[in-house]
Phi, psi and omega in degrees: 000136181291158179300317178306309183296321178301314182293315179299318181297317180296319181297331178298341179286339183284114184284162175304138180089002177232162178225166172222171179254162177302319180294316179299317181294319178299313179299320183297337178253012175084020178263123175275132181050044184261020183305313182295320179298317179297317179301316180295320180292320178299321182295336181259009183309114182281349183230062185299337179283326183271312181265112190282066182295344177292346180273005179257124183234174177284154182294341179274004178094352177286147186291335178077182184284169178201137184305329182258010177103148183295328181296318179294319178300313179301315180297318179297315180295319179299318179297335178271002176099005178277129180269128184232138175221128181052041177077010179237147178284130174272148180057048184307311184305320182276353180262342185283136174265125179258129180284000000 
């Protein structure tokens, strides 16, 4: 299985109302310091409606980039119950999904 597919498959485990970080997702598929690789793969996500790449954020709580823009990413996360203020996730610890 390709790295892209491994990452997309792992990301499917993150439920609505939860988020994960690029680093957590990298670790979950056995990549050391693979945050950037995960980011690049998320950016090429061919199935954004199915594979919830909008649920992947930066480890500092900032929402990070999104192929369709940060505003759309924020809106999608807010609709799922994630509280965001000034581009950062509020209550980060309780919002993170651990693999």
